[in-house]
C-alpha atoms as one frame of an Amber mdcrd trajectory, in Angstrom:
protein
 -55.985 -23.815 -24.146 -57.562 -25.411 -27.200 -60.071 -28.153 -26.475 -61.343
 -30.301 -29.328 -64.689 -31.875 -28.425 -65.573 -34.870 -30.620 -69.104 -36.272
 -30.749 -69.471 -40.033 -31.171 -70.790 -41.375 -34.482 -74.400 -42.424 -35.075
 -75.975 -45.087 -32.918 -78.031 -48.201 -33.632 -81.075 -46.839 -31.831 -84.419
 -45.817 -33.317 -84.473 -42.061 -34.008 -86.326 -40.108 -31.340 -85.198 -42.317
 -28.456 -83.787 -40.953 -25.147 -80.498 -42.810 -24.678 -78.304 -40.431 -22.674
 -76.641 -42.623 -20.040 -77.495 -45.922 -21.716 -74.503 -47.619 -23.323 -75.990
 -48.161 -26.790 -74.262 -49.734 -29.814 -72.996 -47.779 -32.791 -74.591 -48.016
 -36.221 -73.250 -50.245 -38.981 -71.847 -47.172 -40.746 -69.329 -46.669 -37.917
 -66.159 -47.200 -39.993 -67.201 -44.751 -42.674 -68.335 -42.103 -40.185 -65.313
 -42.615 -37.935 -62.947 -42.230 -40.899 -64.507 -38.856 -41.669 -64.185 -37.771
 -38.033 -60.593 -38.992 -37.846 -59.700 -36.916 -40.920 -60.528 -33.765 -38.914
 -58.061 -34.770 -36.189 -55.171 -36.065 -38.325 -51.993 -34.056 -37.869 -53.062
 -32.413 -34.618 -50.892 -33.150 -31.585 -52.714 -33.357 -28.277 -51.184 -33.038
 -24.826 -53.959 -35.256 -23.444 -56.932 -37.221 -24.742 -60.052 -37.773 -22.631
 -63.210 -39.762 -23.210 -66.589 -40.475 -21.757 -66.496 -44.035 -20.409 -69.461
 -45.026 -22.610 -68.468 -47.378 -25.421 -69.736 -45.136 -28.223 -67.138 -42.511
 -27.285 -64.374 -44.984 -26.379 -64.741 -46.856 -29.672 -64.358 -43.649 -31.686
 -61.333 -42.613 -29.616 -59.681 -45.982 -30.339 -60.506 -45.739 -34.053 -58.869
 -42.307 -34.139 -55.673 -43.744 -32.628 -56.260 -43.116 -28.921 -56.804 -46.556
 -27.434 -56.087 -45.448 -23.854 -57.805 -42.101 -23.301 -58.301 -40.809 -19.799
 -61.913 -41.632 -18.968 -64.015 -39.165 -17.033 -67.639 -39.766 -16.052 -68.335
 -36.010 -16.125 -68.329 -36.366 -19.924 -71.343 -38.725 -20.059 -74.484 -37.511
 -21.833 -77.516 -36.204 -19.908 -79.056 -38.758 -17.579 -82.704 -39.086 -18.639
 -83.422 -41.309 -15.615 -86.791 -43.068 -15.942 -87.025 -41.850 -19.530 -83.914
 -43.655 -20.748 -84.657 -45.711 -23.896 -88.184 -44.308 -24.194 -89.407 -42.597
 -27.338 -89.764 -38.812 -27.107 -93.100 -38.886 -28.958 -94.540 -41.474 -26.565
 -93.331 -39.526 -23.531 -94.799 -36.322 -24.889 -98.199 -37.965 -25.418 -98.286
 -39.907 -22.139 -96.328 -37.918 -19.575 -97.315 -34.470 -18.295 -94.012 -34.516
 -16.425 -92.116 -34.881 -19.715 -94.074 -32.002 -21.225 -93.088 -29.884 -18.220
 -89.475 -30.904 -18.743 -89.662 -29.828 -22.400 -90.679 -26.350 -21.272 -88.143
 -26.112 -18.421 -85.321 -28.530 -19.329 -82.592 -26.251 -18.048 -83.643 -26.529
 -14.399 -86.176 -29.395 -14.442 -84.615 -32.680 -13.392 -85.676 -35.820 -15.237
 -87.237 -38.336 -12.796 -84.299 -40.230 -11.271 -82.055 -38.353 -13.715 -80.664
 -34.859 -14.057 -81.383 -31.421 -15.467 -79.358 -29.531 -18.041 -78.017 -27.440
 -15.153 -76.753 -30.643 -13.518 -75.021 -31.738 -16.723 -73.613 -28.250 -17.247
 -72.120 -28.328 -13.724 -70.415 -31.639 -14.582 -68.997 -30.362 -17.867 -67.930
 -27.048 -16.286 -66.150 -28.960 -13.533 -64.340 -31.047 -16.134 -63.262 -27.986
 -18.147 -62.124 -26.167 -15.001 -59.996 -29.179 -14.028 -58.410 -29.124 -17.516
 -57.533 -25.464 -17.095 -55.524 -26.393 -13.982 -53.257 -28.573 -16.149 -50.287
 -27.392 -18.240 -52.017 -28.475 -21.453 -52.046 -26.430 -24.646 -54.297 -28.732
 -26.692 -56.679 -31.460 -25.512 -59.029 -33.827 -27.325 -62.282 -34.969 -25.686
 -64.451 -37.802 -27.091 -67.974 -37.433 -25.801 -71.625 -36.722 -26.628 -73.822
 -34.147 -28.352 -75.061 -32.569 -25.142 -71.498 -32.148 -23.894 -70.506 -30.436
 -27.169 -73.474 -28.083 -26.907 -72.627 -27.224 -23.299 -68.959 -26.667 -24.222
 -70.101 -24.167 -26.854 -72.184 -22.397 -24.202 -69.183 -22.273 -21.856 -67.073
 -20.497 -24.470 -69.916 -18.108 -25.273 -70.636 -19.428 -28.806 -74.257 -20.107
 -27.905 -76.476 -19.541 -24.885 -77.342 -22.428 -22.603 -80.995 -21.809 -23.472
 -80.212 -22.593 -27.133 -77.801 -25.447 -26.441 -80.204 -28.359 -27.009 -81.337
 -26.762 -30.265 -77.690 -26.554 -31.363 -76.375 -30.080 -30.858 -73.727 -30.748
 -33.519 -74.217 -33.762 -35.808 -72.751 -37.213 -35.089 -69.001 -37.323 -35.633
 -68.606 -33.551 -35.295 -65.413 -31.958 -34.036 -65.660 -28.544 -32.440 -62.771
 -26.520 -31.068 -63.130 -24.083 -28.236 -60.415 -21.862 -26.834 -60.318 -20.937
 -23.166
């Protein structure tokens, strides 16, 4: 099965802000960025199209011609819990707990949020459910962390390197399973 994972376009949030589960708006350059992303999908026929329920993924799916994707909450970005909408630099300066998370983000759960292992379990569950379907080619509109995890699931990168390897906004990656 071919799975095309598509990262949403850039967001109207200050750089360096944790915004995983928060439904943030897209930047004013959306149409330009979305056109570029769409060009990478034109001419490809998909048996199914899925999306994170967050508006930044849904809006890109609609722009690309998929106004009614199947939504799946397992595709949402990492839940930063109490750190949602906080600046990374501020957290690093003020929170020993955040510094611990930075050193152990794979297994360390954000306060009232999740760990990378938790997110990986969600994404793995989603991919495993896809593999139970008779699909040949699927498109998935989602988030950078999901793309990085998908690349770790197909062996392109290790989970330990996944957060260092998040593809840019609007990226399309294809994995084959």
